[in-house]
N, C-alpha and C positions, 0 to 999 in steps of 0.2 A: 144598216152599218153593222159589221161583225162585232161581236162582243169583245171588249177590250180584255187583254190578258192581265190579270192581277198577279203581281209577284208577291207571295206571302211573306209575312215577317218571320224572323227566326223564332222558334219555340212553338208550342201548341196553340197559343191564342194571342189576341192583340194585347192582352193585359197580363203582366206578370204579378205574382203574389209573393210577398215576403212576410215572414212572421218569425218571432222568437220562439214560438211553440207550434206544435202541429195544429193544423186547422181544426177547430171544434174543441180543442182541449181547454179545460178550465184550470182552476187552482185555488189556493187560499192565501189570504194576506196574513200579516203578523198577528192579527187579532182572531184568527181562526174563521173569519167570514169567507164564504165562498165567493170567489171572483168569477165574473161572467167570462165566457170564452173570449179569447183575444180576437179583436177585429183585425183582419189582415189589412195591411197597408197596400195601397194601390200604386203601382208604378206605371205611369203612362208612357206608352211607346208612340212614336210618330205614326201617322196613318200610312197604310200600305201604298207603295209606289205603283202607279198604273202605267203600263207600257202599251202603247197602241201598236197595232199590226204594222210592220215595217213597210209593207207594200201599199198601204193606204196613204195617199198624199194628204197633208193637212188642208182643211177647208179654206183657211185664209190664204195659204200658199197657192191653192188652186184658183181662187178668185183673182189673186194678184197676177197669176200666169195669164188668165184670159184677158184681164185688163191690159197687160203689156202687149198681148197679141193684137188687140183692137187698136191700140195707140201706136204700135210699131216700136215700142221701147225695148227692143231685145237685140242681141248681137249674133251675127253669123260670121264665121271667119272666112278666109279666102278660099277654103276648100268646100264651103257650104255647111260646115258643122254648126249645129244649133244645140249648144250644151243644155240650155234650159228646157227645150222640147224633149231632148233625150232623157233627162233626169225626171221630168214631170209626167210625160206621156208614155214613153217607150219602155223605160226600165221597170215601172211598177208591175205590169202584167208579166214581164219576163222574170221578175223576182219571185212571183208565185210559182212559176214553172221550176225555177232553180231550187227553191226551198222545199216545195211540196211534192214535186214530181221526180226530178233527178236527184234531189237531196245533195247538192254539190258541196263538197268539202275542199278546202284549199290549204296549201302549206307552202312555205318559202316566200311569202309575199314580201318579207323583209329584204329579199334579194333584188327587189325593184327599187330604183333610186327614189328618194323623196322629191327630187326635182331634177330637171335636166333630161336630156334625151337618152333613150335606151331602145334596143331592138329586141322584142320578144319573139322567139322562134318556136313554133309548136307543131306537133303531129296533127294530121288532118284525117278525119274519118266520119262515118255515120250516114252516108248517102245524101243527107241534107246538112248544111253547115251549122248545126246547132252548137258544135264545139266552139266555133269562133265567137258566137254570140254569148255563150255562157262564160267564156274566158274574159270578154270585155266587162261583163257585169261583175264577175268575181274580182277583177282588179279594182273597179270603182268602189264596190261595197266593202272590200277587205283591206284595201290600202289605207293607211292613216291619212294620207293626203287626198283620198278619193280621186285618184288620177283617172283620166280617160285613156283607154287603149285605142289608138287610131289604127284600124284594120286596113291592110292592103288587099283589095278584092279583085277578082277576075273581071274581065271586060263584060262577061255575060250578065253579071249582077246589074250593071248599069244600062244594059240593053233591054231589060224586062220592064214593061210599063208599070209605073208606080213604085216598084221596088228600087229602081235606080235613084229616084228622088229621096226615098226614105233612107237609103244607104248613105247618101251624101249628108243628109241632115243628122244622122246618127254618128257621123265621124269617119266613115269609110272613104277611101279614095282608090284610084287605079293602082294596081300593082306594077309600078314602073319606077325606074331609078330616080328621075327628077323629083317626083312627088315624095318618094321615100326620103330622099336626102334633104328636101326642104323641111319636111316635118321633123326629122331628127335634128337638123341644124337649129330649128326654132325651139328645141327643148321638149319635144313631145315623146310620149311612149308610143312606139309603133309595133304593131303585131303582124307577123307574116306566117303563112302556112305553106311552106315551099313545096310540099308534095302536090299541091293543086288538085285537079280532078283525078289524077292517078291515085291519090290517097283517099279522098272522100268517096270515090266510086269503086274502090277495090272490092273483090268478092269477100264474103264472110269467112271463107276458108283462109284468107290472108290477113285476118285481123291482127292488129298490133305488130305487123311486119312493115317497117317503114319503107316507102318507095323512094325513088331517086329524089334528091333535093335540087334538081336542076343544075345550072352552071355556077351557082354560088353568087348570084346577083345581090342577095341580101347581105352577104358578107362584105362585098365591095362597098355597098352603101354605108355599112357600119364603119368600115375602115376609113372611108373618105370623111365621114362625119365625126370620127373619133369618139364613138359612143360604145358602151359595153353591149355584149350580146347575152341575153338571158334565155337559156333553153327552158322550154315548158313541155311537160308531159301530161297528157289527158287520158285517164283511164275511165272507161264507162261509156264513151260515145260510140265505140265500135258496134255495140249490140242493140242500139236503139231501132235500127232498120236492118235486120240481117239480109244482106243482098245475096240472093241465091242465083240469079241469072240477069242477063242484060239483053233487052230486045233492041239490037242495033239498028235494024231498018226503021223502026219507029222513032228511035232517037235521032237518026239523020233527018227524018221527015219533020220532026219538031224543032230541029236545030239545037238539040241538047247533047251534052257529052256522053250521056248514057240514059237508058230508060230502065230503071231497076225493077226487078221482080223479087218481092219479099214474101214471107209467109202470109201476109195480110194485104199486100198491094200488088196488082190492081184489083184483086178479087173482091175486096170489101169497099171499093170506091174511096170516097174521102175519108171514111173511118180508118182505112188502111194506112192513111198518112199520119195517124197519131203515133208518136214515138213510144217505144216501150219504156216503162219507168225504171231504168237501170240506175244503179248507184254510182255517182261520179266522184272522182278525186283529181284535182288539178294541182300539179306540183311545179313550182318555179325553182330551178336549180341555181347554183352559184353563178354569177355573171362571169363572162370571159372578157378580160380587158383587151381592148384593141389599140390603145394609145402607145403601147410598147413597140409596135411594129413600124412606126414612122409614117410620114405623110404619103410616101410613094408606094406603100404596101398594097394598095388596091390595084396597082398595075402589075403586080407579080402573080401570074396565074397559078403557079405552084403553091404559093402561100394561101391564096384564096381557096384552092381546092382542099388543102390540108385543114384549114379552119372549118370549111363546110363539112368535111368528114368528121372533124372533132365534135361539132355541134350535133350532127346526126347520131353519132355513137353515144353521146351523152344522153340524148333523148331516148334512144332505144334501150340503153341500160336501165334508165329510170323507169321506163314502161315495164320491163320485165320484173324489176324489183316491186313495182306497185301491184302487178298481177300476182306475184307470189304472196303478197300480204293480204289480199282481199279474200273473204270467205266465200262469196258467191257473187254472181252478176247483179243481183237485185238487193243484196244486203251490204255489199262493200267489204 
C-alpha cells in the first residue's frame, strides 16, 4: 500500500512553546536568590491529519462492493449504467492518469447545475477519446454533487468486443436523439462531442480548429427537453498523439474511421499507444438557456442552426483564450 500523505501542522513542530522569558533565561527573586530558568509551558496541538491517496478505494468499501456483487444487491439503470462499478473499479485507475499523467485542471464547474438535466457540449481531439473519459471523471470528482456525465458515443464503441459492455456499464449510450432526450428528461447530465471522428481524427496541423458540428441534433434535443447547454473547452488533448498521417486502406480493411500514424505509432508497437503527458485544462463556460425559445423551437431549423453556431463559436473562442494562457504543452 502506498505511504499515506501526512498533512503537516502549522508551525515548525507538533508542539508550540510559550514562556514569559526567553528559553534558558534565569533571574533573581526579591531576596536576591538566583531563580532557575523558566520551564516552558507546553501547548498541545491535535495530531496531524492523515489523508489517504484519493485513487485507493477504502478496504471496507471494496469488501462491501464484492459482497454486493456476489449477492446481486446492486442497481443498474435502464441504459445499463452501473454507478457503483464505475466509482469503485473504473474511476480509481483513471484518477491516477488524470492526476499524475495529464495533471488535469478544471474551471467553471459551478456552471453545471446541482441537479436536473443539462447538455455538456465539448470539442473532440486526440486520436483516441481520452478527452471524453477525462471530462466525465473531472465532472464527477470536481462537482459538489459528484454528478455523473452520461456520454453519447458513436456506434463503433458498442460494436467492439468487450468495450461496448464496459461503455454501457460506465454510463455511455448511443448518440441518438431518443436516448439523449430520455436521459435529459430524467434529469441527467449528458455529454456530447459533436465533431465526432472528424474532430478526434483530424491531422496535428489542424489542432484546436473545430470541425463541423453536424446538423445540430444536440441542440434540438436540448430544446425539446428544456435544459441548458453548457459549452466545454478542452486544452491539452490535441497533443497526446500527434497524428501525422492516415493509412486509409488499412483503416478500411480493419473497419476503422482512420488508421493514425504518429511519431511513435505504429513504429514502437503497443508502446507507441502510450499518450504523451501533456498538461490539460478543462473549462466549462456559462450555460445557454433554452427555455426562452418555447416548446416548438426544436422545429425551427434556422434557430437550431444559429444556436449550434453560437455554441461552436463559444468553444472555439475559449480554446484560443486557453492556448494564449498556457506556457507550454507539457507545463500548462
